Phi, psi and omega in degrees: 000137182281132185274141176273151183294149180232127175276121183255133179247104186226134177179176183293162177301129175085012178280347185110011188296319179299304178306308182290333179289317181288328173298320178297318179296312188291316182290332182218067190291339177277354179247331191234143173239135187256131169238111182292167176301123177294316173308322180290314178306312183294320186298328175287343181269332187226162178282124192232137169235113187290337184279338182269153165308138178221068184304310183296318171314302189293326175290315181297315184298316179300317174307312179294331185287310181302317182298312183299322183295326175293336179277339186300315187294339174265355176288128188295327176269177172289123174292141170238112194248129179263127181063136191217170186314311189306313179292318183281343170305305181309308181305309183302322184298320178294311187273318186224079183300333179292341185268345190294318177297310177301326181292318175294321177297319172305306183302317187296323176298300187291314185265347182054052182219180170076000000 
């Protein structure tokens, strides 16, 4: 199966990822589907401290990202994804080093990248 293109919005906090993702969807709703940052959604659901190691949190972000990615290929419009695994892999390496290698291996299998 041929993979469809995915537009990735990855950048530092406050760079405008959310604004651009929402704008693309609103200006061209028949062309783009917006998928907001999963980590941000999860932070609003749980007690979260970004300075502490968060193995369970990081694993949940990765699980939700992989679930989302399975849905991207069936999306009728071009998916616009805010923050993606490559950026999050560096974050996991810093916060939860023991998860970095298993996360990378999972991504290699599912996404055929890296």
